[in-house]
N, CA, C and O atoms as a DFTB+ gen file, in Angstrom:
472 C
 N C O
     1  1      -9.894      41.870      -9.445
     2  2     -10.689      40.381      -9.872
     3  2     -11.676      40.511     -10.216
     4  3     -12.624      41.211      -9.859
     5  1     -11.452      39.573     -11.223
     6  2     -12.646      39.480     -12.123
     7  2     -13.419      38.362     -11.607
     8  3     -14.618      38.299     -11.877
     9  1     -13.048      37.771     -11.133
    10  2     -14.714      36.591      -9.867
    11  2     -15.495      37.733      -9.509
    12  3     -16.644      38.077      -9.787
    13  1     -14.476      38.288      -8.744
    14  2     -15.555      39.621      -7.583
    15  2     -16.796      40.295      -8.748
    16  3     -17.933      40.698      -8.499
    17  1     -16.136      40.230      -9.932
    18  2     -17.301      40.824     -10.529
    19  2     -17.939      40.480     -10.894
    20  3     -18.994      41.111     -10.841
    21  1     -17.917      38.908     -11.750
    22  2     -18.613      38.329     -11.351
    23  2     -19.976      38.515     -11.099
    24  3     -21.004      39.044     -11.524
    25  1     -19.174      37.368      -9.602
    26  2     -20.228      37.618      -8.143
    27  2     -21.097      39.092      -7.916
    28  3     -21.948      39.106      -7.026
    29  1     -20.917      40.046      -8.553
    30  2     -21.013      41.621      -8.044
    31  2     -22.061      41.138      -9.394
    32  3     -23.078      40.887      -8.749
    33  1     -22.431      40.857     -10.860
    34  2     -22.716      41.122     -11.667
    35  2     -24.060      39.886     -11.102
    36  3     -25.227      40.232     -10.922
    37  1     -23.581      38.554     -10.916
    38  2     -24.889      37.672     -10.703
    39  2     -25.704      38.080      -9.512
    40  3     -26.631      37.382      -9.102
    41  1     -25.269      39.488      -8.825
    42  2     -26.809      39.618      -7.633
    43  2     -27.004      38.065      -6.966
    44  3     -26.645      36.909      -7.193
    45  1     -27.864      38.874      -5.932
    46  2     -28.319      37.619      -5.334
    47  2     -28.209      37.547      -3.983
    48  3     -27.783      38.573      -3.454
    49  1     -28.370      36.980      -3.541
    50  2     -28.358      36.350      -1.967
    51  2     -26.756      36.354      -1.731
    52  3     -25.971      35.459      -2.044
    53  1     -26.575      37.140      -1.329
    54  2     -24.973      36.811      -1.058
    55  2     -23.602      36.976      -2.136
    56  3     -22.433      37.192      -1.819
    57  1     -23.994      36.854      -3.053
    58  2     -23.166      37.181      -4.420
    59  2     -23.251      38.553      -4.120
    60  3     -22.121      38.820      -3.712
    61  1     -23.978      39.657      -4.080
    62  2     -23.661      41.577      -4.435
    63  2     -22.915      41.858      -3.284
    64  3     -22.370      42.871      -3.721
    65  1     -22.487      41.746      -2.190
    66  2     -21.586      42.021      -1.044
    67  2     -20.705      41.351      -0.381
    68  3     -20.484      41.390       0.829
    69  1     -19.901      40.364      -1.669
    70  2     -19.273      39.986      -1.791
    71  2     -17.944      40.696      -1.659
    72  3     -18.085      41.734      -2.307
    73  1     -16.541      40.659      -1.071
    74  2     -16.108      41.168      -0.930
    75  2     -14.689      40.182      -1.500
    76  3     -14.678      38.953      -1.577
    77  1     -13.542      41.128      -1.856
    78  2     -11.933      39.725      -2.455
    79  2     -12.079      39.132      -1.550
    80  3     -13.125      38.503      -1.713
    81  1     -11.679      38.926      -0.665
    82  2     -11.251      38.082       0.947
    83  2     -12.162      36.900       0.700
    84  3     -11.689      35.786       0.475
    85  1     -13.532      37.141       0.740
    86  2     -14.689      36.462       0.995
    87  2     -14.250      35.609      -0.061
    88  3     -14.420      34.425       0.229
    89  1     -13.733      35.802      -1.213
    90  2     -14.050      34.586      -2.258
    91  2     -12.481      34.289      -2.634
    92  3     -12.308      33.533      -3.590
    93  1     -11.615      34.679      -2.140
    94  2     -10.799      34.052      -1.978
    95  2     -10.724      32.762      -0.683
    96  3     -10.067      31.721      -0.663
    97  1     -11.481      33.221       0.113
    98  2     -11.014      32.025       1.414
    99  2     -12.457      31.063       0.662
   100  3     -12.419      29.833       0.693
   101  1     -13.322      31.600       0.202
   102  2     -14.046      30.340      -0.588
   103  2     -13.406      29.100      -1.793
   104  3     -13.558      27.879      -1.778
   105  1     -12.842      29.762      -2.541
   106  2     -11.709      29.264      -3.073
   107  2     -10.981      28.426      -2.095
   108  3     -11.329      27.342      -1.626
   109  1     -10.052      29.022      -1.900
   110  2      -9.031      27.806      -0.913
   111  2      -9.833      26.933       0.348
   112  3      -9.348      26.338       1.311
   113  1     -11.129      27.097      -0.038
   114  2     -11.960      26.305       1.089
   115  2     -11.780      24.727       0.256
   116  3     -11.064      23.726       0.305
   117  1     -12.859      25.233      -0.455
   118  2     -13.840      24.194      -2.043
   119  2     -12.758      23.692      -2.766
   120  3     -13.221      22.938      -3.622
   121  1     -11.090      23.760      -2.865
   122  2     -10.703      23.012      -3.493
   123  2     -10.957      22.379      -4.458
   124  3     -12.162      22.164      -4.329
   125  1     -10.512      21.741      -5.719
   126  2     -11.319      20.520      -6.342
   127  2     -10.164      19.732      -6.291
   128  3      -8.990      20.067      -6.136
   129  1     -10.772      18.435      -6.473
   130  2     -10.061      17.081      -5.405
   131  2      -9.001      17.452      -7.440
   132  3      -9.225      18.082      -8.474
   133  1      -7.673      16.344      -6.738
   134  2      -6.689      16.292      -8.091
   135  2      -7.320      15.358      -9.251
   136  3      -8.346      14.687      -9.139
   137  1      -6.717      15.431     -10.077
   138  2      -7.165      14.684     -12.045
   139  2      -5.795      13.758     -10.998
   140  3      -5.044      13.830     -10.025
   141  1      -6.345      12.782     -12.345
   142  2      -5.518      11.149     -12.078
   143  2      -3.839      12.061     -12.229
   144  3      -2.987      11.906     -11.354
   145  1      -3.594      12.975     -13.451
   146  2      -2.698      13.208     -13.761
   147  2      -1.729      14.039     -12.641
   148  3      -0.511      13.957     -12.488
   149  1      -2.570      14.742     -12.028
   150  2      -1.532      15.673     -10.133
   151  2      -1.725      14.584      -9.701
   152  3      -0.986      13.756     -10.232
   153  1      -2.397      14.180      -8.960
   154  2      -2.276      13.128      -8.450
   155  2      -0.679      11.765      -9.163
   156  3      -0.064      11.090      -8.338
   157  1      -0.483      11.711     -10.086
   158  2       0.373      11.097     -10.539
   159  2       1.447      11.742     -10.231
   160  3       2.372      11.120      -9.710
   161  1       1.546      12.990     -10.459
   162  2       2.865      13.660     -10.521
   163  2       3.106      13.777      -8.442
   164  3       4.222      13.631      -7.944
   165  1       1.878      14.043      -7.606
   166  2       2.679      14.114      -6.737
   167  2       3.254      12.980      -6.158
   168  3       4.126      13.162      -5.309
   169  1       3.013      12.146      -6.381
   170  2       3.339      10.171      -6.331
   171  2       4.782      10.576      -6.975
   172  3       5.574      10.443      -6.043
   173  1       5.020      10.720      -7.360
   174  2       6.210      10.334      -7.999
   175  2       7.798      11.000      -7.387
   176  3       7.661      11.767      -6.434
   177  1       8.701      10.851      -7.683
   178  2       9.941      10.271      -6.674
   179  2      10.312      12.305      -6.987
   180  3       9.671      12.823      -7.901
   181  1      11.327      13.220      -6.165
   182  2      11.078      14.324      -6.001
   183  2      12.412      14.187      -6.810
   184  3      12.683      14.706      -7.892
   185  1      13.109      13.444      -6.105
   186  2      14.573      13.442      -6.106
   187  2      15.546      12.117      -7.609
   188  3      16.739      11.921      -7.841
   189  1      14.761      11.764      -7.999
   190  2      14.853      10.848      -9.566
   191  2      14.385       9.860      -9.530
   192  3      13.737       9.598      -8.517
   193  1      14.465       9.047     -10.394
   194  2      14.150       7.939     -10.528
   195  2      13.929       6.949      -9.221
   196  3      14.371       7.069      -8.078
   197  1      12.982       5.803      -9.870
   198  2      13.025       4.775      -8.800
   199  2      14.588       4.292      -8.412
   200  3      15.312       4.403      -7.422
   201  1      14.686       3.770      -9.573
   202  2      16.342       3.218      -9.321
   203  2      16.851       4.110      -8.099
   204  3      17.143       3.743      -6.961
   205  1      16.867       5.015      -8.498
   206  2      17.824       5.925      -7.444
   207  2      16.882       6.069      -5.895
   208  3      17.465       6.341      -4.846
   209  1      15.551       5.870      -5.949
   210  2      15.192       5.872      -4.651
   211  2      15.392       4.601      -4.069
   212  3      15.638       4.495      -2.867
   213  1      15.278       3.306      -5.074
   214  2      15.713       1.681      -3.989
   215  2      17.143       2.418      -3.756
   216  3      16.877       3.099      -2.765
   217  1      18.427       2.675      -4.057
   218  2      19.921       2.522      -3.728
   219  2      19.100       3.209      -2.989
   220  3      18.230       2.423      -2.615
   221  1      18.854       4.521      -2.468
   222  2      18.710       5.172      -1.319
   223  2      18.200       4.347      -0.311
   224  3      18.861       4.107       0.700
   225  1      16.932       3.830      -0.523
   226  2      16.822       2.822       0.566
   227  2      17.273       2.199       1.211
   228  3      17.472       2.296       2.422
   229  1      17.629       1.082       0.158
   230  2      18.916      -0.174       0.128
   231  2      20.525       0.468       1.926
   232  3      21.083      -0.012       2.913
   233  1      20.425       1.723       1.147
   234  2      21.281       2.184       1.855
   235  2      21.054       2.450       3.365
   236  3      21.933       2.462       4.227
   237  1      20.075       2.607       3.495
   238  2      19.479       3.499       4.439
   239  2      18.672       1.781       5.498
   240  3      18.682       1.797       6.729
   241  1      18.339       1.078       5.050
   242  2      17.599      -0.353       5.541
   243  2      17.995      -0.454       6.806
   244  3      19.193      -0.327       7.059
   245  1      16.842      -0.757       8.068
   246  2      17.734      -1.433       9.534
   247  2      17.588      -2.263       8.946
   248  3      16.711      -2.421       8.097
   249  1      19.280      -3.742       9.589
   250  2      19.328      -4.991       9.456
   251  2      18.127      -4.681       9.919
   252  3      17.582      -3.805       9.248
   253  1      17.199      -5.274      11.274
   254  2      16.460      -5.768      11.964
   255  2      15.244      -6.493      10.723
   256  3      14.365      -7.250      11.134
   257  1      15.338      -6.195       9.461
   258  2      13.944      -6.528       8.384
   259  2      13.924      -8.102       8.640
   260  3      14.870      -8.745       8.184
   261  1      13.248      -8.552       9.106
   262  2      13.318     -10.220       8.530
   263  2      12.524     -10.473       7.887
   264  3      11.768      -9.501       7.883
   265  1      11.851     -11.833       6.768
   266  2      11.207     -11.916       6.168
   267  2       9.851     -12.298       6.661
   268  3       8.962     -12.549       5.848
   269  1       9.670     -12.348       7.771
   270  2       8.615     -12.764       8.965
   271  2       8.168     -11.044       9.112
   272  3       7.148     -10.934       9.793
   273  1       8.558     -10.094       8.762
   274  2       8.747      -9.123       8.889
   275  2       7.987      -8.661       7.786
   276  3       6.760      -8.570       7.767
   277  1       8.718      -8.390       6.926
   278  2       8.224      -8.467       5.387
   279  2       6.810      -8.785       5.293
   280  3       6.043      -7.825       5.360
   281  1       6.299      -9.985       5.145
   282  2       6.048     -10.784       4.866
   283  2       4.383     -10.089       5.682
   284  3       3.248     -10.080       5.204
   285  1       4.722      -9.746       6.595
   286  2       3.119      -9.032       7.604
   287  2       2.793      -7.852       6.700
   288  3       1.629      -7.623       6.371
   289  1       3.636      -7.234       6.368
   290  2       3.217      -5.888       5.738
   291  2       2.857      -6.279       4.811
   292  3       1.712      -5.829       4.844
   293  1       2.941      -6.963       3.664
   294  2       2.509      -7.703       2.173
   295  2       0.741      -8.527       2.555
   296  3      -0.303      -8.367       1.922
   297  1       0.966      -9.305       3.679
   298  2      -0.321      -9.490       4.336
   299  2      -1.012      -8.084       4.481
   300  3      -1.809      -7.680       3.634
   301  1      -0.722      -7.477       5.416
   302  2      -1.973      -6.560       6.061
   303  2      -1.874      -4.728       4.342
   304  3      -2.313      -3.591       4.169
   305  1      -1.242      -5.476       3.841
   306  2      -0.786      -4.711       3.018
   307  2      -2.352      -5.017       1.462
   308  3      -3.035      -4.279       0.750
   309  1      -2.207      -6.414       1.662
   310  2      -2.749      -7.424       0.386
   311  2      -4.742      -6.752       1.133
   312  3      -5.581      -6.085       0.529
   313  1      -4.800      -7.354       2.642
   314  2      -6.240      -6.899       3.416
   315  2      -6.656      -5.222       3.429
   316  3      -7.846      -4.916       3.509
   317  1      -5.748      -4.317       3.357
   318  2      -5.960      -2.827       2.516
   319  2      -6.469      -2.670       1.064
   320  3      -7.304      -1.804       0.805
   321  1      -6.039      -3.393       0.231
   322  2      -6.263      -4.121      -0.950
   323  2      -7.879      -4.109      -1.046
   324  3      -8.776      -3.306      -1.300
   325  1      -7.749      -5.242      -0.751
   326  2      -9.377      -6.417      -0.879
   327  2     -10.689      -4.788       0.159
   328  3     -11.795      -4.366      -0.178
   329  1      -9.890      -4.440       1.233
   330  2     -11.112      -3.394       1.660
   331  2     -11.147      -1.791       0.629
   332  3     -11.895      -0.814       0.599
   333  1      -9.741      -2.268      -0.214
   334  2     -10.665      -0.428      -1.157
   335  2     -11.565      -1.656      -2.158
   336  3     -12.517      -1.042      -2.639
   337  1     -11.584      -2.435      -2.407
   338  2     -11.953      -2.555      -3.797
   339  2     -13.239      -2.962      -4.004
   340  3     -13.941      -2.958      -5.015
   341  1     -13.572      -3.566      -2.075
   342  2     -14.518      -3.572      -2.151
   343  2     -15.422      -2.722      -1.512
   344  3     -16.621      -2.985      -1.595
   345  1     -14.971      -1.570      -0.776
   346  2     -15.856      -0.686      -0.302
   347  2     -16.311       0.413      -1.217
   348  3     -17.423       0.897      -1.005
   349  1     -15.618       0.840      -2.159
   350  2     -14.970       1.777      -3.412
   351  2     -16.189       1.306      -4.374
   352  3     -16.305       0.176      -4.848
   353  1     -17.041       2.355      -4.561
   354  2     -17.977       2.432      -5.488
   355  2     -17.869       2.203      -7.119
   356  3     -18.651       1.555      -7.814
   357  1     -16.612       2.956      -7.563
   358  2     -15.627       2.912      -7.975
   359  2     -14.389       2.770      -8.461
   360  3     -13.328       3.390      -8.383
   361  1     -15.045       1.155      -9.327
   362  2     -13.771       0.282      -9.660
   363  2     -12.335       0.740     -10.014
   364  3     -11.208       0.436      -9.623
   365  1     -12.916       1.703     -11.029
   366  2     -10.874       1.925     -11.853
   367  2     -10.560       2.829     -10.395
   368  3     -10.222       1.930      -9.624
   369  1     -10.513       3.762      -9.835
   370  2     -10.343       4.611      -8.663
   371  2     -10.054       3.657      -7.680
   372  3      -9.282       4.189      -6.882
   373  1     -10.351       2.276      -7.288
   374  2     -10.101       1.488      -6.443
   375  2      -8.854       0.686      -6.855
   376  3      -7.958       0.439      -6.048
   377  1      -8.821       0.182      -8.488
   378  2      -7.603      -0.170      -8.755
   379  2      -6.939       0.360      -9.381
   380  3      -6.564      -0.305     -10.347
   381  1      -6.287       2.012      -9.275
   382  2      -5.248       2.350      -9.014
   383  2      -4.537       2.991      -7.626
   384  3      -3.434       3.304      -7.178
   385  1      -5.727       2.965      -7.328
   386  2      -5.594       2.892      -5.753
   387  2      -4.121       2.182      -5.032
   388  3      -3.153       2.470      -4.329
   389  1      -5.013       0.610      -6.080
   390  2      -4.059      -0.676      -5.060
   391  2      -3.070      -0.945      -5.901
   392  3      -2.159      -1.651      -5.467
   393  1      -3.002      -0.456      -7.303
   394  2      -1.983      -0.522      -7.958
   395  2      -0.458       1.231      -7.568
   396  3       0.723       1.475      -7.814
   397  1      -1.479       1.802      -6.973
   398  2      -0.309       2.790      -6.156
   399  2      -0.152       2.047      -4.736
   400  3       0.997       1.986      -4.298
   401  1      -0.725       1.730      -4.312
   402  2       0.015       0.943      -2.718
   403  2       1.094      -0.116      -3.204
   404  3       2.174      -0.263      -2.630
   405  1       0.769      -0.703      -4.110
   406  2       2.142      -1.977      -5.078
   407  2       3.276      -0.849      -4.755
   408  3       4.125      -0.746      -3.870
   409  1       2.978      -0.211      -5.648
   410  2       4.588       0.621      -6.180
   411  2       5.065       1.348      -4.867
   412  3       6.239       1.503      -4.530
   413  1       4.060       1.721      -4.259
   414  2       4.917       2.631      -3.060
   415  2       6.029       1.360      -1.904
   416  3       7.066       1.522      -1.262
   417  1       4.883      -0.125      -2.191
   418  2       5.695      -1.250      -1.407
   419  2       7.158      -1.509      -2.468
   420  3       8.168      -2.064      -2.035
   421  1       7.044      -1.055      -3.728
   422  2       8.501      -1.851      -4.366
   423  2       9.795      -2.307      -3.622
   424  3      10.020      -3.512      -3.509
   425  1      10.786      -1.232      -3.033
   426  2      11.249      -0.836      -2.448
   427  2      11.569      -2.105      -0.992
   428  3      12.642      -2.654      -0.741
   429  1       9.841      -2.314      -0.029
   430  2      10.110      -3.357       0.721
   431  2      10.304      -4.883      -0.018
   432  3      10.870      -5.936       0.278
   433  1       9.453      -4.342      -1.211
   434  2       9.307      -6.357      -1.999
   435  2      10.938      -6.184      -2.851
   436  3      11.262      -7.273      -3.324
   437  1      11.635      -5.445      -3.034
   438  2      13.393      -5.521      -3.566
   439  2      13.954      -5.978      -2.440
   440  3      14.844      -6.758      -2.780
   441  1      13.860      -5.850      -0.646
   442  2      14.554      -6.485       0.087
   443  2      14.002      -7.612       0.552
   444  3      14.756      -8.533       0.867
   445  1      12.987      -7.718       0.649
   446  2      12.209      -9.113       0.231
   447  2      12.465     -10.227      -0.419
   448  3      12.461     -11.428      -0.149
   449  1      12.744      -9.407      -1.560
   450  2      13.502     -10.572      -3.298
   451  2      14.978     -11.313      -1.787
   452  3      15.204     -12.420      -1.299
   453  1      15.590      -9.881      -1.608
   454  2      16.736      -9.568      -1.060
   455  2      16.976     -11.001      -0.178
   456  3      17.847     -11.847      -0.379
   457  1      16.244     -10.997       0.543
   458  2      16.534     -11.345       1.914
   459  2      15.746     -12.722       1.488
   460  3      16.263     -13.592       2.189
   461  1      14.930     -13.209       0.823
   462  2      14.618     -14.863       0.097
   463  2      15.919     -15.587      -0.459
   464  3      15.975     -16.765      -0.811
   465  1      16.798     -14.800      -0.469
   466  2      17.978     -15.080      -1.600
   467  2      18.531     -16.138      -0.815
   468  3      18.818     -17.319      -1.015
   469  1      18.619     -14.913       0.654
   470  2      20.267     -15.308       1.761
   471  2      19.692     -16.897       2.558
   472  3      20.428     -17.496       3.342
């Protein structure tokens, strides 16, 4: 393992006596945070397009969704988004997270819009 050789070459306390398992464990414990691209890939639907997911959601929608329940969910989502914007020192990250929240609520927004038409 190249990392093991590099650690031994560096020497110093805790490096010269490292074994491969120690390095693997350390790498697993200190994983890098996801990049924006990796995060977006994880958020993408593994089964198909957003339209397919929305159609599947409609087919499985419980009949007890009411305008009041959906409105309550959207109010809570707004509270959450406001908190993120207020607490997160990174405006860019805060905006990205709030956009993802809204994107994840699209199936419910569709239900809400349909319920309002009735």
